[in-house]
C-alpha positions in Angstrom: -63.3 25.1 -37.7 -62.7 21.9 -35.7 -62.2 22.3 -32.0 -58.8 21.6 -30.6 -58.8 18.9 -27.9 -56.3 18.2 -25.2 -53.9 15.4 -26.1 -51.7 13.0 -24.2 -49.5 12.7 -27.3 -46.7 15.3 -27.4 -45.9 16.9 -30.7 -42.6 15.8 -32.4 -41.9 19.4 -33.3 -38.3 20.4 -32.4 -38.7 24.0 -33.5 -36.4 23.4 -36.5 -39.0 24.2 -39.1 -37.5 23.9 -42.5 -38.9 21.9 -45.4 -36.6 19.9 -47.6 -38.1 17.6 -50.3 -41.6 17.9 -48.7 -40.4 17.0 -45.1 -39.6 19.1 -42.1 -35.9 18.6 -41.3 -36.6 19.0 -37.6 -39.4 16.5 -37.0 -39.7 14.5 -40.2 -43.4 15.2 -40.7 -44.9 16.1 -44.1 -46.9 19.3 -44.5 -50.1 17.3 -44.5 -49.2 15.7 -41.2 -48.2 19.0 -39.6 -51.5 20.6 -40.7 -53.5 17.6 -39.5 -51.8 17.4 -36.1 -53.9 19.9 -34.0 -57.2 18.1 -34.6 -56.0 14.5 -35.1 -57.1 11.9 -32.6 -54.3 10.4 -30.4 -54.1 7.2 -32.4 -53.4 9.2 -35.6 -50.9 11.3 -33.8 -49.0 8.2 -32.6 -49.0 6.9 -36.2 -47.6 10.3 -37.5 -44.9 10.2 -34.8 -43.9 6.7 -35.7 -43.7 7.5 -39.5 -41.8 10.8 -38.8 -39.3 9.0 -36.5 -38.6 6.5 -39.2 -38.0 9.3 -41.7 -35.5 11.0 -39.4 -33.6 7.7 -38.8 -33.4 7.0 -42.6 
């Protein structure tokens, strides 16, 4: 199991965890992005946050 590292990138989770059409209605992440989050490097986390924010705005 990959080791979890401390990260400067805060999770976009808003504790409204409901999936609708494959996306979390709270944060806008896909299931794959949510699963990858704990072990993703900060650069990947920033990219996930940007994509999720765009989905929420759309």
